[in-house]
mmCIF file as Biopython writes it, N, C-alpha, C and O atoms, coordinates in Angstrom:
data_model
#
loop_
_atom_site.group_PDB
_atom_site.id
_atom_site.type_symbol
_atom_site.label_atom_id
_atom_site.label_alt_id
_atom_site.label_comp_id
_atom_site.label_asym_id
_atom_site.label_entity_id
_atom_site.label_seq_id
_atom_site.pdbx_PDB_ins_code
_atom_site.Cartn_x
_atom_site.Cartn_y
_atom_site.Cartn_z
_atom_site.occupancy
_atom_site.B_iso_or_equiv
_atom_site.auth_seq_id
_atom_site.auth_asym_id
_atom_site.pdbx_PDB_model_num
ATOM 1   N N  . UNK A ? 1  ? 28.963  -36.794 26.856 1.0 0.0 1  A 1 
ATOM 2   C CA . UNK A ? 1  ? 28.714  -35.416 27.463 1.0 0.0 1  A 1 
ATOM 3   C C  . UNK A ? 1  ? 28.809  -35.474 28.772 1.0 0.0 1  A 1 
ATOM 4   O O  . UNK A ? 1  ? 28.065  -36.273 29.340 1.0 0.0 1  A 1 
ATOM 5   N N  . UNK A ? 2  ? 29.755  -34.634 29.597 1.0 0.0 2  A 1 
ATOM 6   C CA . UNK A ? 2  ? 29.715  -34.474 30.985 1.0 0.0 2  A 1 
ATOM 7   C C  . UNK A ? 2  ? 28.472  -34.042 31.529 1.0 0.0 2  A 1 
ATOM 8   O O  . UNK A ? 2  ? 27.843  -33.248 30.829 1.0 0.0 2  A 1 
ATOM 9   N N  . UNK A ? 3  ? 27.919  -34.422 32.743 1.0 0.0 3  A 1 
ATOM 10  C CA . UNK A ? 3  ? 26.875  -33.924 33.353 1.0 0.0 3  A 1 
ATOM 11  C C  . UNK A ? 3  ? 26.872  -32.456 33.535 1.0 0.0 3  A 1 
ATOM 12  O O  . UNK A ? 3  ? 25.800  -31.851 33.508 1.0 0.0 3  A 1 
ATOM 13  N N  . UNK A ? 4  ? 27.920  -31.879 33.706 1.0 0.0 4  A 1 
ATOM 14  C CA . UNK A ? 4  ? 27.846  -30.338 33.981 1.0 0.0 4  A 1 
ATOM 15  C C  . UNK A ? 4  ? 27.343  -29.695 32.617 1.0 0.0 4  A 1 
ATOM 16  O O  . UNK A ? 4  ? 26.489  -28.809 32.624 1.0 0.0 4  A 1 
ATOM 17  N N  . UNK A ? 5  ? 27.844  -30.124 31.589 1.0 0.0 5  A 1 
ATOM 18  C CA . UNK A ? 5  ? 27.642  -29.790 30.226 1.0 0.0 5  A 1 
ATOM 19  C C  . UNK A ? 5  ? 26.049  -30.020 29.928 1.0 0.0 5  A 1 
ATOM 20  O O  . UNK A ? 5  ? 25.409  -29.193 29.279 1.0 0.0 5  A 1 
ATOM 21  N N  . UNK A ? 6  ? 25.550  -31.036 30.378 1.0 0.0 6  A 1 
ATOM 22  C CA . UNK A ? 6  ? 23.964  -31.506 30.173 1.0 0.0 6  A 1 
ATOM 23  C C  . UNK A ? 6  ? 23.408  -30.618 30.829 1.0 0.0 6  A 1 
ATOM 24  O O  . UNK A ? 6  ? 22.544  -29.995 30.211 1.0 0.0 6  A 1 
ATOM 25  N N  . UNK A ? 7  ? 23.661  -30.215 32.276 1.0 0.0 7  A 1 
ATOM 26  C CA . UNK A ? 7  ? 22.929  -29.519 33.017 1.0 0.0 7  A 1 
ATOM 27  C C  . UNK A ? 7  ? 22.778  -27.810 32.575 1.0 0.0 7  A 1 
ATOM 28  O O  . UNK A ? 7  ? 21.756  -27.130 32.663 1.0 0.0 7  A 1 
ATOM 29  N N  . UNK A ? 8  ? 24.000  -27.423 32.129 1.0 0.0 8  A 1 
ATOM 30  C CA . UNK A ? 8  ? 24.181  -26.034 31.682 1.0 0.0 8  A 1 
ATOM 31  C C  . UNK A ? 8  ? 23.059  -26.155 30.377 1.0 0.0 8  A 1 
ATOM 32  O O  . UNK A ? 8  ? 22.048  -25.454 30.427 1.0 0.0 8  A 1 
ATOM 33  N N  . UNK A ? 9  ? 23.252  -26.940 29.383 1.0 0.0 9  A 1 
ATOM 34  C CA . UNK A ? 9  ? 22.457  -26.925 28.285 1.0 0.0 9  A 1 
ATOM 35  C C  . UNK A ? 9  ? 21.114  -26.990 28.457 1.0 0.0 9  A 1 
ATOM 36  O O  . UNK A ? 9  ? 20.445  -26.245 27.742 1.0 0.0 9  A 1 
ATOM 37  N N  . UNK A ? 10 ? 20.535  -27.718 29.250 1.0 0.0 10 A 1 
ATOM 38  C CA . UNK A ? 10 ? 19.077  -27.801 29.831 1.0 0.0 10 A 1 
ATOM 39  C C  . UNK A ? 10 ? 18.647  -26.536 30.208 1.0 0.0 10 A 1 
ATOM 40  O O  . UNK A ? 10 ? 17.592  -26.050 29.799 1.0 0.0 10 A 1 
ATOM 41  N N  . UNK A ? 11 ? 19.628  -25.820 31.185 1.0 0.0 11 A 1 
ATOM 42  C CA . UNK A ? 11 ? 19.051  -24.753 31.645 1.0 0.0 11 A 1 
ATOM 43  C C  . UNK A ? 11 ? 18.936  -23.527 30.676 1.0 0.0 11 A 1 
ATOM 44  O O  . UNK A ? 11 ? 18.133  -22.610 30.853 1.0 0.0 11 A 1 
ATOM 45  N N  . UNK A ? 12 ? 19.909  -23.612 29.529 1.0 0.0 12 A 1 
ATOM 46  C CA . UNK A ? 12 ? 19.805  -22.649 28.512 1.0 0.0 12 A 1 
ATOM 47  C C  . UNK A ? 12 ? 18.550  -22.911 27.600 1.0 0.0 12 A 1 
ATOM 48  O O  . UNK A ? 12 ? 17.880  -22.007 27.101 1.0 0.0 12 A 1 
ATOM 49  N N  . UNK A ? 13 ? 18.317  -24.222 27.446 1.0 0.0 13 A 1 
ATOM 50  C CA . UNK A ? 13 ? 17.125  -24.522 26.640 1.0 0.0 13 A 1 
ATOM 51  C C  . UNK A ? 13 ? 15.761  -24.207 27.378 1.0 0.0 13 A 1 
ATOM 52  O O  . UNK A ? 13 ? 14.770  -23.907 26.712 1.0 0.0 13 A 1 
ATOM 53  N N  . UNK A ? 14 ? 15.719  -24.276 28.728 1.0 0.0 14 A 1 
ATOM 54  C CA . UNK A ? 14 ? 14.490  -24.062 29.543 1.0 0.0 14 A 1 
ATOM 55  C C  . UNK A ? 14 ? 14.422  -22.319 29.519 1.0 0.0 14 A 1 
ATOM 56  O O  . UNK A ? 14 ? 13.370  -21.691 29.402 1.0 0.0 14 A 1 
ATOM 57  N N  . UNK A ? 15 ? 15.506  -21.829 29.630 1.0 0.0 15 A 1 
ATOM 58  C CA . UNK A ? 15 ? 15.409  -20.146 29.557 1.0 0.0 15 A 1 
ATOM 59  C C  . UNK A ? 15 ? 14.914  -19.684 28.212 1.0 0.0 15 A 1 
ATOM 60  O O  . UNK A ? 15 ? 14.072  -18.788 28.144 1.0 0.0 15 A 1 
ATOM 61  N N  . UNK A ? 16 ? 15.457  -20.325 27.031 1.0 0.0 16 A 1 
ATOM 62  C CA . UNK A ? 16 ? 15.095  -20.258 25.753 1.0 0.0 16 A 1 
ATOM 63  C C  . UNK A ? 16 ? 13.307  -20.568 25.621 1.0 0.0 16 A 1 
ATOM 64  O O  . UNK A ? 16 ? 12.491  -19.826 25.073 1.0 0.0 16 A 1 
ATOM 65  N N  . UNK A ? 17 ? 13.136  -21.393 26.049 1.0 0.0 17 A 1 
ATOM 66  C CA . UNK A ? 17 ? 11.737  -21.951 25.825 1.0 0.0 17 A 1 
ATOM 67  C C  . UNK A ? 17 ? 10.874  -20.967 26.502 1.0 0.0 17 A 1 
ATOM 68  O O  . UNK A ? 17 ? 9.812   -20.606 25.994 1.0 0.0 17 A 1 
ATOM 69  N N  . UNK A ? 18 ? 11.319  -20.501 27.690 1.0 0.0 18 A 1 
ATOM 70  C CA . UNK A ? 18 ? 10.289  -19.515 28.497 1.0 0.0 18 A 1 
ATOM 71  C C  . UNK A ? 18 ? 10.257  -18.196 27.634 1.0 0.0 18 A 1 
ATOM 72  O O  . UNK A ? 18 ? 9.195   -17.611 27.423 1.0 0.0 18 A 1 
ATOM 73  N N  . UNK A ? 19 ? 11.428  -17.766 27.160 1.0 0.0 19 A 1 
ATOM 74  C CA . UNK A ? 19 ? 11.393  -16.602 26.572 1.0 0.0 19 A 1 
ATOM 75  C C  . UNK A ? 19 ? 10.555  -16.692 25.254 1.0 0.0 19 A 1 
ATOM 76  O O  . UNK A ? 19 ? 9.938   -15.682 24.915 1.0 0.0 19 A 1 
ATOM 77  N N  . UNK A ? 20 ? 10.480  -17.868 24.450 1.0 0.0 20 A 1 
ATOM 78  C CA . UNK A ? 20 ? 9.564   -17.958 23.438 1.0 0.0 20 A 1 
ATOM 79  C C  . UNK A ? 20 ? 8.237   -18.098 24.013 1.0 0.0 20 A 1 
ATOM 80  O O  . UNK A ? 20 ? 7.346   -17.678 23.274 1.0 0.0 20 A 1 
ATOM 81  N N  . UNK A ? 21 ? 7.860   -18.574 25.130 1.0 0.0 21 A 1 
ATOM 82  C CA . UNK A ? 21 ? 6.430   -18.579 25.584 1.0 0.0 21 A 1 
ATOM 83  C C  . UNK A ? 21 ? 6.016   -17.136 25.929 1.0 0.0 21 A 1 
ATOM 84  O O  . UNK A ? 21 ? 4.861   -16.749 25.753 1.0 0.0 21 A 1 
ATOM 85  N N  . UNK A ? 22 ? 6.928   -16.403 26.392 1.0 0.0 22 A 1 
ATOM 86  C CA . UNK A ? 22 ? 6.499   -14.911 26.737 1.0 0.0 22 A 1 
ATOM 87  C C  . UNK A ? 22 ? 6.420   -14.285 25.594 1.0 0.0 22 A 1 
ATOM 88  O O  . UNK A ? 22 ? 5.530   -13.435 25.554 1.0 0.0 22 A 1 
ATOM 89  N N  . UNK A ? 23 ? 7.129   -14.434 24.532 1.0 0.0 23 A 1 
ATOM 90  C CA . UNK A ? 23 ? 7.225   -13.632 23.212 1.0 0.0 23 A 1 
ATOM 91  C C  . UNK A ? 23 ? 5.660   -14.158 22.552 1.0 0.0 23 A 1 
ATOM 92  O O  . UNK A ? 23 ? 4.906   -13.327 22.047 1.0 0.0 23 A 1 
ATOM 93  N N  . UNK A ? 24 ? 5.413   -15.152 22.604 1.0 0.0 24 A 1 
ATOM 94  C CA . UNK A ? 24 ? 4.017   -15.707 21.922 1.0 0.0 24 A 1 
ATOM 95  C C  . UNK A ? 24 ? 2.964   -15.222 22.548 1.0 0.0 24 A 1 
ATOM 96  O O  . UNK A ? 24 ? 2.009   -14.864 21.858 1.0 0.0 24 A 1 
ATOM 97  N N  . UNK A ? 25 ? 2.902   -15.102 23.992 1.0 0.0 25 A 1 
ATOM 98  C CA . UNK A ? 25 ? 1.840   -14.538 24.786 1.0 0.0 25 A 1 
ATOM 99  C C  . UNK A ? 25 ? 1.601   -13.042 24.295 1.0 0.0 25 A 1 
ATOM 100 O O  . UNK A ? 25 ? 0.465   -12.588 24.161 1.0 0.0 25 A 1 
ATOM 101 N N  . UNK A ? 26 ? 2.797   -12.286 24.030 1.0 0.0 26 A 1 
ATOM 102 C CA . UNK A ? 26 ? 2.753   -10.826 23.800 1.0 0.0 26 A 1 
ATOM 103 C C  . UNK A ? 26 ? 2.140   -10.607 22.379 1.0 0.0 26 A 1 
ATOM 104 O O  . UNK A ? 26 ? 1.338   -9.727  22.070 1.0 0.0 26 A 1 
ATOM 105 N N  . UNK A ? 27 ? 2.693   -11.618 21.539 1.0 0.0 27 A 1 
ATOM 106 C CA . UNK A ? 27 ? 2.024   -11.582 20.109 1.0 0.0 27 A 1 
ATOM 107 C C  . UNK A ? 27 ? 0.434   -11.910 20.173 1.0 0.0 27 A 1 
ATOM 108 O O  . UNK A ? 27 ? -0.359  -11.329 19.431 1.0 0.0 27 A 1 
ATOM 109 N N  . UNK A ? 28 ? 0.059   -12.827 21.061 1.0 0.0 28 A 1 
ATOM 110 C CA . UNK A ? 28 ? -1.302  -13.099 20.936 1.0 0.0 28 A 1 
ATOM 111 C C  . UNK A ? 28 ? -1.943  -11.911 21.608 1.0 0.0 28 A 1 
ATOM 112 O O  . UNK A ? 28 ? -2.996  -11.602 21.050 1.0 0.0 28 A 1 
ATOM 113 N N  . UNK A ? 29 ? -1.670  -11.254 22.497 1.0 0.0 29 A 1 
ATOM 114 C CA . UNK A ? 29 ? -2.151  -10.005 23.121 1.0 0.0 29 A 1 
ATOM 115 C C  . UNK A ? 29 ? -2.258  -8.884  22.098 1.0 0.0 29 A 1 
ATOM 116 O O  . UNK A ? 29 ? -3.266  -8.189  21.978 1.0 0.0 29 A 1 
ATOM 117 N N  . UNK A ? 30 ? -1.125  -8.749  21.349 1.0 0.0 30 A 1 
ATOM 118 C CA . UNK A ? 30 ? -1.191  -7.704  20.372 1.0 0.0 30 A 1 
ATOM 119 C C  . UNK A ? 30 ? -2.225  -8.184  19.219 1.0 0.0 30 A 1 
ATOM 120 O O  . UNK A ? 30 ? -3.003  -7.381  18.705 1.0 0.0 30 A 1 
ATOM 121 N N  . UNK A ? 31 ? -2.181  -9.471  18.870 1.0 0.0 31 A 1 
ATOM 122 C CA . UNK A ? 31 ? -3.149  -9.597  17.906 1.0 0.0 31 A 1 
ATOM 123 C C  . UNK A ? 31 ? -4.570  -9.462  18.311 1.0 0.0 31 A 1 
ATOM 124 O O  . UNK A ? 31 ? -5.448  -9.105  17.526 1.0 0.0 31 A 1 
ATOM 125 N N  . UNK A ? 32 ? -4.759  -9.736  19.474 1.0 0.0 32 A 1 
ATOM 126 C CA . UNK A ? 32 ? -6.365  -9.620  20.019 1.0 0.0 32 A 1 
ATOM 127 C C  . UNK A ? 32 ? -6.419  -8.141  20.087 1.0 0.0 32 A 1 
ATOM 128 O O  . UNK A ? 32 ? -7.550  -7.712  19.858 1.0 0.0 32 A 1 
ATOM 129 N N  . UNK A ? 33 ? -5.598  -7.312  20.313 1.0 0.0 33 A 1 
ATOM 130 C CA . UNK A ? 33 ? -5.687  -5.658  20.262 1.0 0.0 33 A 1 
ATOM 131 C C  . UNK A ? 33 ? -5.948  -5.122  18.735 1.0 0.0 33 A 1 
ATOM 132 O O  . UNK A ? 33 ? -6.744  -4.234  18.432 1.0 0.0 33 A 1 
ATOM 133 N N  . UNK A ? 34 ? -5.048  -5.902  17.781 1.0 0.0 34 A 1 
ATOM 134 C CA . UNK A ? 34 ? -5.387  -5.336  16.359 1.0 0.0 34 A 1 
ATOM 135 C C  . UNK A ? 34 ? -6.626  -5.690  16.100 1.0 0.0 34 A 1 
ATOM 136 O O  . UNK A ? 34 ? -7.407  -4.834  15.685 1.0 0.0 34 A 1 
ATOM 137 N N  . UNK A ? 35 ? -7.055  -7.058  16.301 1.0 0.0 35 A 1 
ATOM 138 C CA . UNK A ? 35 ? -8.369  -7.532  15.866 1.0 0.0 35 A 1 
ATOM 139 C C  . UNK A ? 35 ? -9.495  -6.538  16.442 1.0 0.0 35 A 1 
ATOM 140 O O  . UNK A ? 35 ? -10.365 -6.156  15.659 1.0 0.0 35 A 1 
ATOM 141 N N  . UNK A ? 36 ? -9.512  -6.139  17.668 1.0 0.0 36 A 1 
ATOM 142 C CA . UNK A ? 36 ? -10.545 -5.036  18.118 1.0 0.0 36 A 1 
ATOM 143 C C  . UNK A ? 36 ? -10.374 -3.757  17.392 1.0 0.0 36 A 1 
ATOM 144 O O  . UNK A ? 36 ? -11.395 -3.158  17.056 1.0 0.0 36 A 1 
ATOM 145 N N  . UNK A ? 37 ? -9.142  -3.235  17.091 1.0 0.0 37 A 1 
ATOM 146 C CA . UNK A ? 37 ? -9.056  -2.100  16.524 1.0 0.0 37 A 1 
ATOM 147 C C  . UNK A ? 37 ? -9.813  -2.247  15.196 1.0 0.0 37 A 1 
ATOM 148 O O  . UNK A ? 37 ? -10.625 -1.416  14.792 1.0 0.0 37 A 1 
ATOM 149 N N  . UNK A ? 38 ? -9.490  -3.335  14.575 1.0 0.0 38 A 1 
ATOM 150 C CA . UNK A ? 38 ? -9.901  -3.434  12.956 1.0 0.0 38 A 1 
ATOM 151 C C  . UNK A ? 38 ? -11.496 -3.553  13.151 1.0 0.0 38 A 1 
ATOM 152 O O  . UNK A ? 38 ? -12.285 -3.125  12.309 1.0 0.0 38 A 1 
ATOM 153 N N  . UNK A ? 39 ? -11.826 -4.081  14.160 1.0 0.0 39 A 1 
ATOM 154 C CA . UNK A ? 39 ? -13.532 -4.236  14.312 1.0 0.0 39 A 1 
ATOM 155 C C  . UNK A ? 39 ? -14.112 -2.881  14.547 1.0 0.0 39 A 1 
ATOM 156 O O  . UNK A ? 39 ? -15.179 -2.592  14.006 1.0 0.0 39 A 1 
ATOM 157 N N  . UNK A ? 40 ? -13.451 -1.977  15.361 1.0 0.0 40 A 1 
ATOM 158 C CA . UNK A ? 40 ? -13.905 -0.661  15.386 1.0 0.0 40 A 1 
ATOM 159 C C  . UNK A ? 40 ? -13.912 0.205   14.020 1.0 0.0 40 A 1 
ATOM 160 O O  . UNK A ? 40 ? -14.731 1.070   13.707 1.0 0.0 40 A 1 
ATOM 161 N N  . UNK A ? 41 ? -12.847 -0.223  13.322 1.0 0.0 41 A 1 
ATOM 162 C CA . UNK A ? 41 ? -12.642 0.615   12.184 1.0 0.0 41 A 1 
ATOM 163 C C  . UNK A ? 41 ? -13.755 0.133   11.096 1.0 0.0 41 A 1 
ATOM 164 O O  . UNK A ? 41 ? -14.459 0.848   10.384 1.0 0.0 41 A 1 
ATOM 165 N N  . UNK A ? 42 ? -13.717 -1.088  11.165 1.0 0.0 42 A 1 
ATOM 166 C CA . UNK A ? 42 ? -14.848 -1.785  10.137 1.0 0.0 42 A 1 
ATOM 167 C C  . UNK A ? 42 ? -16.383 -1.243  10.448 1.0 0.0 42 A 1 
ATOM 168 O O  . UNK A ? 42 ? -17.220 -1.058  9.565  1.0 0.0 42 A 1 
ATOM 169 N N  . UNK A ? 43 ? -16.583 -1.038  11.756 1.0 0.0 43 A 1 
ATOM 170 C CA . UNK A ? 43 ? -17.989 -0.520  12.330 1.0 0.0 43 A 1 
ATOM 171 C C  . UNK A ? 43 ? -17.879 1.012   11.750 1.0 0.0 43 A 1 
ATOM 172 O O  . UNK A ? 43 ? -18.892 1.348   11.138 1.0 0.0 43 A 1 
ATOM 173 N N  . UNK A ? 44 ? -16.886 1.970   11.820 1.0 0.0 44 A 1 
ATOM 174 C CA . UNK A ? 44 ? -16.912 3.226   11.313 1.0 0.0 44 A 1 
ATOM 175 C C  . UNK A ? 44 ? -16.988 3.359   9.863  1.0 0.0 44 A 1 
ATOM 176 O O  . UNK A ? 44 ? -17.566 4.298   9.315  1.0 0.0 44 A 1 
ATOM 177 N N  . UNK A ? 45 ? -16.360 2.349   9.206  1.0 0.0 45 A 1 
ATOM 178 C CA . UNK A ? 45 ? -16.449 2.295   7.793  1.0 0.0 45 A 1 
ATOM 179 C C  . UNK A ? 45 ? -18.063 2.120   7.317  1.0 0.0 45 A 1 
ATOM 180 O O  . UNK A ? 45 ? -18.613 2.841   6.485  1.0 0.0 45 A 1 
ATOM 181 N N  . UNK A ? 46 ? -18.601 1.158   7.935  1.0 0.0 46 A 1 
ATOM 182 C CA . UNK A ? 46 ? -20.084 0.834   7.660  1.0 0.0 46 A 1 
ATOM 183 C C  . UNK A ? 46 ? -20.901 2.033   7.910  1.0 0.0 46 A 1 
ATOM 184 O O  . UNK A ? 46 ? -21.734 2.352   7.061  1.0 0.0 46 A 1 
ATOM 185 N N  . UNK A ? 47 ? -20.757 2.720   8.960  1.0 0.0 47 A 1 
ATOM 186 C CA . UNK A ? 47 ? -21.543 3.912   9.317  1.0 0.0 47 A 1 
ATOM 187 C C  . UNK A ? 47 ? -21.437 4.907   8.356  1.0 0.0 47 A 1 
ATOM 188 O O  . UNK A ? 47 ? -22.432 5.446   7.871  1.0 0.0 47 A 1 
ATOM 189 N N  . UNK A ? 48 ? -19.992 5.263   7.968  1.0 0.0 48 A 1 
ATOM 190 C CA . UNK A ? 48 ? -19.777 6.261   6.999  1.0 0.0 48 A 1 
ATOM 191 C C  . UNK A ? 48 ? -20.420 5.924   5.733  1.0 0.0 48 A 1 
ATOM 192 O O  . UNK A ? 48 ? -20.931 6.868   5.131  1.0 0.0 48 A 1 
ATOM 193 N N  . UNK A ? 49 ? -20.503 4.617   5.147  1.0 0.0 49 A 1 
ATOM 194 C CA . UNK A ? 49 ? -20.981 4.121   4.017  1.0 0.0 49 A 1 
ATOM 195 C C  . UNK A ? 49 ? -22.504 4.444   3.973  1.0 0.0 49 A 1 
ATOM 196 O O  . UNK A ? 49 ? -23.054 5.052   3.055  1.0 0.0 49 A 1 
ATOM 197 N N  . UNK A ? 50 ? -23.122 3.946   5.114  1.0 0.0 50 A 1 
ATOM 198 C CA . UNK A ? 50 ? -24.681 4.221   5.364  1.0 0.0 50 A 1 
ATOM 199 C C  . UNK A ? 50 ? -25.008 5.719   5.214  1.0 0.0 50 A 1 
ATOM 200 O O  . UNK A ? 50 ? -25.975 6.094   4.551  1.0 0.0 50 A 1 
ATOM 201 N N  . UNK A ? 51 ? -24.182 6.555   5.842  1.0 0.0 51 A 1 
ATOM 202 C CA . UNK A ? 51 ? -24.276 7.977   5.654  1.0 0.0 51 A 1 
ATOM 203 C C  . UNK A ? 51 ? -24.209 8.575   4.129  1.0 0.0 51 A 1 
ATOM 204 O O  . UNK A ? 51 ? -25.008 9.367   3.629  1.0 0.0 51 A 1 
ATOM 205 N N  . UNK A ? 52 ? -23.163 8.049   3.577  1.0 0.0 52 A 1 
ATOM 206 C CA . UNK A ? 52 ? -23.098 8.437   2.211  1.0 0.0 52 A 1 
ATOM 207 C C  . UNK A ? 52 ? -24.056 7.932   1.367  1.0 0.0 52 A 1 
ATOM 208 O O  . UNK A ? 52 ? -24.393 8.554   0.359  1.0 0.0 52 A 1 
ATOM 209 N N  . UNK A ? 53 ? -24.579 6.769   1.699  1.0 0.0 53 A 1 
ATOM 210 C CA . UNK A ? 53 ? -25.599 6.447   0.632  1.0 0.0 53 A 1 
ATOM 211 C C  . UNK A ? 53 ? -26.970 7.102   0.817  1.0 0.0 53 A 1 
ATOM 212 O O  . UNK A ? 53 ? -27.825 7.309   -0.043 1.0 0.0 53 A 1 
ATOM 213 N N  . UNK A ? 54 ? -26.996 7.391   2.153  1.0 0.0 54 A 1 
ATOM 214 C CA . UNK A ? 54 ? -28.231 8.320   2.540  1.0 0.0 54 A 1 
ATOM 215 C C  . UNK A ? 54 ? -28.263 9.566   1.926  1.0 0.0 54 A 1 
ATOM 216 O O  . UNK A ? 54 ? -29.323 9.957   1.438  1.0 0.0 54 A 1 
ATOM 217 N N  . UNK A ? 55 ? -27.023 10.409  1.867  1.0 0.0 55 A 1 
ATOM 218 C CA . UNK A ? 55 ? -26.663 11.645  1.332  1.0 0.0 55 A 1 
ATOM 219 C C  . UNK A ? 55 ? -27.095 11.467  -0.189 1.0 0.0 55 A 1 
ATOM 220 O O  . UNK A ? 55 ? -27.925 12.237  -0.673 1.0 0.0 55 A 1 
ATOM 221 N N  . UNK A ? 56 ? -26.536 10.466  -0.919 1.0 0.0 56 A 1 
ATOM 222 C CA . UNK A ? 56 ? -26.888 10.206  -2.468 1.0 0.0 56 A 1 
ATOM 223 C C  . UNK A ? 56 ? -28.273 10.122  -2.718 1.0 0.0 56 A 1 
ATOM 224 O O  . UNK A ? 56 ? -28.723 10.448  -3.816 1.0 0.0 56 A 1 
ATOM 225 N N  . UNK A ? 57 ? -29.041 9.686   -1.737 1.0 0.0 57 A 1 
ATOM 226 C CA . UNK A ? 57 ? -30.473 9.489   -2.086 1.0 0.0 57 A 1 
ATOM 227 C C  . UNK A ? 57 ? -31.410 10.787  -1.684 1.0 0.0 57 A 1 
ATOM 228 O O  . UNK A ? 57 ? -32.586 10.835  -2.045 1.0 0.0 57 A 1 
ATOM 229 N N  . UNK A ? 58 ? -30.788 11.842  -0.902 1.0 0.0 58 A 1 
ATOM 230 C CA . UNK A ? 58 ? -31.386 13.004  -0.667 1.0 0.0 58 A 1 
ATOM 231 C C  . UNK A ? 58 ? -31.192 13.919  -1.754 1.0 0.0 58 A 1 
ATOM 232 O O  . UNK A ? 58 ? -30.080 13.946  -2.282 1.0 0.0 58 A 1 
ATOM 233 N N  . UNK A ? 59 ? -32.178 14.736  -2.203 1.0 0.0 59 A 1 
ATOM 234 C CA . UNK A ? 59 ? -32.206 15.639  -3.218 1.0 0.0 59 A 1 
ATOM 235 C C  . UNK A ? 59 ? -31.158 16.700  -2.815 1.0 0.0 59 A 1 
ATOM 236 O O  . UNK A ? 59 ? -31.071 17.035  -1.634 1.0 0.0 59 A 1 
ATOM 237 N N  . UNK A ? 60 ? -30.396 17.215  -3.721 1.0 0.0 60 A 1 
ATOM 238 C CA . UNK A ? 60 ? -29.387 18.427  -3.552 1.0 0.0 60 A 1 
ATOM 239 C C  . UNK A ? 60 ? -29.688 19.377  -2.488 1.0 0.0 60 A 1 
ATOM 240 O O  . UNK A ? 60 ? -29.000 19.588  -1.489 1.0 0.0 60 A 1 
ATOM 241 N N  . UNK A ? 61 ? -30.939 19.999  -2.855 1.0 0.0 61 A 1 
ATOM 242 C CA . UNK A ? 61 ? -31.413 21.184  -2.041 1.0 0.0 61 A 1 
ATOM 243 C C  . UNK A ? 61 ? -31.344 20.858  -0.701 1.0 0.0 61 A 1 
ATOM 244 O O  . UNK A ? 61 ? -30.897 21.673  0.106  1.0 0.0 61 A 1 
ATOM 245 N N  . UNK A ? 62 ? -31.780 19.635  -0.326 1.0 0.0 62 A 1 
ATOM 246 C CA . UNK A ? 62 ? -31.864 19.073  1.230  1.0 0.0 62 A 1 
ATOM 247 C C  . UNK A ? 62 ? -30.729 18.845  1.759  1.0 0.0 62 A 1 
ATOM 248 O O  . UNK A ? 62 ? -30.662 18.959  2.983  1.0 0.0 62 A 1 
ATOM 249 N N  . UNK A ? 63 ? -29.604 18.488  1.058  1.0 0.0 63 A 1 
ATOM 250 C CA . UNK A ? 63 ? -28.501 18.072  1.491  1.0 0.0 63 A 1 
ATOM 251 C C  . UNK A ? 63 ? -27.632 19.096  2.032  1.0 0.0 63 A 1 
ATOM 252 O O  . UNK A ? 63 ? -26.689 18.769  2.753  1.0 0.0 63 A 1 
ATOM 253 N N  . UNK A ? 64 ? -27.898 20.479  1.709  1.0 0.0 64 A 1 
ATOM 254 C CA . UNK A ? 64 ? -27.106 21.525  2.322  1.0 0.0 64 A 1 
ATOM 255 C C  . UNK A ? 64 ? -27.909 22.166  3.447  1.0 0.0 64 A 1 
ATOM 256 O O  . UNK A ? 64 ? -27.422 23.084  4.107  1.0 0.0 64 A 1 
#
C-alpha cells in the first residue's frame, strides 16, 4: 500500500473516530438530561400518589 494511501486512510479513520467521540459525548449528555427529567417526574408522581392517598383517607364531606 503506497504511503499516500496509508496517510489518507489514517486521516479518514482519525476523523471518523473523533466524530464517534463527539456523538458519544452528546449521547451521554442526553442520557444525563433524561435521567434528571425522569427523577423529577418520579418525584411528582410520588407527591400526587401521597395526595391521592390522603384524599382517600379524608371523609367525603371534608374532601369538598
